[in-house]
N, C-alpha and C positions, 0 to 999 in steps of 0.2 A: 657406871657413871652416866647420867642423863645428859644427852646431847640436844642441842637446839635443833628441831626437826625442820624449820623452814626459815628462810631469810626474814629478818624484820622489815618492816615497812619504815620509811622515814620518820613518820608521826610517832610509831612506837619507840624508836631509838631516841627521838628528840625529847620525848616525855621523861625518859629517865636514863641516867648513863649507865645503868646496869640493870638488865632484865631479871625477872625472877627466875632463879635456877634451883632446881630441886635438891641438888646436892650441897652440903655445907662446904666441902672442899672447894667446889666450883665457885661459890658466892665469895669465899674468903680470897681466892686467888684473883678473882676480878677486883675486889676491893684493894688488895695490896698493890696490884699493878696500876690501877688507876690513880693511886696516891703518888706515885713515882713519875707521872708522865710530864714530858716536857716537849713543846714542839719547837724544834731547833732554829728555824729561819722565818723572818718576816720579809717579804718581798715587795719590791716596787710595784704598784698596780699596773697590769697590762692594758688598762683602759685609758691610759693618758693620750691626749690628743695628738702629741707629736713625741715619738720615742727619742729618748737621750740614750745613746750607746753607753754601756757601762761595762765593757769587757775590753781590756787592753791586751795587745799582743806583747809577749815577754821574749820568747826566743825559739829557735828551731834547730833540731838535730835530726840525723839519720838513725833510726832505730831498726837494728837486725832482729827479726822475730822467726818464730817457727813457721810463719806463713809468708816469709819473705820480708825484704826490706821496706819500710815505710818512712815517710816524712812525719816527724813528730813536732807539732807546733803547740806551744804551752802559751795559755792566756791567764789573766787574772781579773776577778771582778773588782770594781772600784768601790763597792759598798759593803760586800759580804767578806769579812776577813777569812781567809783560808779556801775560799771557793776558787777554784783554779781549773776550768775547763780545759780540755785538749782536743786537737784535731789530729787524727792519724790519716795520712794522706798517701795515696799511690797516684803516681803520675802527676801530670800538670793540670791543676783544676783552676787555676786563676784565670778570671775573665770569661770561663766557660759556661755553657748552658746544658741543661738535662744531665747534670752530674749526679752520679749514684751517691745517695747519702744515707747512712745509718745513724740516727740519733740514738745513743744508747746511754743508759742511766746506770750508774755504779750499782753493782750487786756482790758485796764482799762474800756472803754465804755461799754463792756459787762459783764465783770467779776465782777466790782464794781458798775456800774451804771444801769445795767440790760438792755442795749441797745438791740433792735431787729434787728438792721441793719445787723448783722452778726451772724454766729453760733460758734464763738470761745469759749464762755462759755460752750455751749452745748458740744462742743467737748472735752473740758477739763473734764467736769463731766463725759461724756460717757467713756473717757480714764481711769479715776480713778476707775469708777465702773468695767470695763472690767478687769483691772489689778487686783483689789481686788478679783474679782470673781476667776480669774486664780490663784491667790495666790502668784505669782512671776512676778515682772516686774517693770518698773519705768517710771516716767514723768520727763523729763529735762525741766525746765521752764526758759526761756530766756527772758531778758528785751529788747524786740525788737518790740516796740509798732508800729503799723501801717506799718507793713513790713519793719520796721527799720527806718522810717522817724521821729518818736517821736510823742508825744501826740499832741503837738500844731499844728505841721504840719498835723497830721491826721485830726483835726478838720477843718482846713483849707481846706483840700481836700474834707471832707464831704460837706463843704459849695459849692465847686466847683461842687459836684454831685448834689446838689439841684438846680444848674443851668443848669443841663442837661448832664454833663460828666459822663462816667462810671468810675469805680475805677482806671483803668488804666490811662485813659485820664486826669483825676482830678490830678493825680501826675504829668503827664508830662506837662500840661500846666503851672504848677508852678515851673517847673524846677526841680522836684524830680524824683528819679529813681522808676521804677516799683517795684522793690523788692531789698532791700539792705542788707537783713538779712545775718548772718554770723554764721556759725556752727562749728568753730573751738573749742568752748567751749565743745560741744557735744562730739568731738573726744577726747579731753583732759579727760572728765569725764568718758567715756567709758574704756579708758586706765587706768585711776586711778583705777577703779573698776575691772580691768581685764576681762571685758566682750568681749568675743571672736566674737559673732555675735548677731544680733537683727532681731526681727520680728517687723516691723515698722507700727504703727497705723497712717495712713496719708491719705489725699485726694490730697495731692500735690506731683506730680512725681519730681519736682525739688529738694525736700528734699532728696529723694532717691539719685539723681545724685550727690548733693553736699556732702552727706555723704560719699558716695562711693568715690568721687574725693579726699576726706580727708584720705582715707584709712580704713573707717569703713566697716565692712562686713554686708551687709543687705540681709539675707538669704531669707525673704519673706515679703509680705505686708498684713495687716489685714484691711478690709473695716471698715470705719465708716459710720454707717447707721442712719441718722437723719431726722426728718421732717424739713421743712423750714416754713416760714412765708410770708406774703404779703410784709414785709418790707425787708427781706433778699433775696428773690428769684432774683431780678435785680442784686444784688452784686454777688450772687453766679454764677448766669448765665454769668455775664461778666468775672469772674475769669476762668470759664470754656472755654469760647470763646477765651479770650484774652491771658491767662496765663497758659493753659493746665491742669487745674483742671478738675475733672470728675464730672459732674452733671447729674444725671439720672433722667428723669421724666416719672413716671409710675403711674398706676391706683390704686394698692393696698395701702390703707392708712397705714402708719407706726405709730402705736399707741405711743403717747408720754409717756405712762406709762409702755412700754415694757422695759425690761433690755437690756443693751447693747448685751448680749449674745443671748437673745431672737430675737432681730432684725437681727443680723448676721445669726442666725440659719434659721430664715424664709427666708432670702435672698437666702442662698445656697439650701435649700430643695425645693424651688419652682422654682428656676431658674431665670436668669436675666430677661427674657421675661415676667414672671408673676408679676414682681414688678412694682409699679406705685405709684402715689402721689407724691408730691414733696420730693424726697428723694436725699440726698447727700451722694455718695458712691465712694469708690475707691477699684479697685481690682488690 
């Protein structure tokens, strides 16, 4: 099967919803998938002059987990039926500043089914462990599967990746956005908890830009240091090259058994140039 050798430019992809592919099977698959596409959510514009909160607090409980007990606070969006963000909290964060925060988007494929195609579950586990060890912090978990396109569309995009497209072009060839995630709920939750500023656990500079544009104060970033695998390295590399994520490839192997704090401490103590092995990290 012939694979697409290089990423498409925006103009090439806008000119046609499906590029010329040499294999009949490839063309047929792309045509069939594109006919069944549905973009699940229309969101309120983030460019409003004055933000109107749209996320309401529902209830809180104590949740025992394999990483220790957390406070679990549930919220509900006023305008999107079934959209229910949650905040997983360690310690007392109300009214605090420089609170450690992980904004995490749902990934059923890795978090439920154990997929190795991405590092989403690993990032969630890492963040919970890091926050647990620090004693104070929170994870805001959002139902935004596949960078906001939904689970079925994500599976269709995976099929296109099998045909040779990277994670960006797989969405575009099917008429889907590169990234449609919305972080208004994060700002609403931070405001409801009266959190003044956050230290963000992320590999994605766009999250910092989006939160800042919504009026949240991001005082610093915390690196997420994780090993990758043979199935995820292509996906992570594409996100680095096409979407501005930071993927560092170095020779020191990051042990999978090291704690989040141990990996971060090793990163800083030995300097960036000393690190290697396939490591995903954001500074």
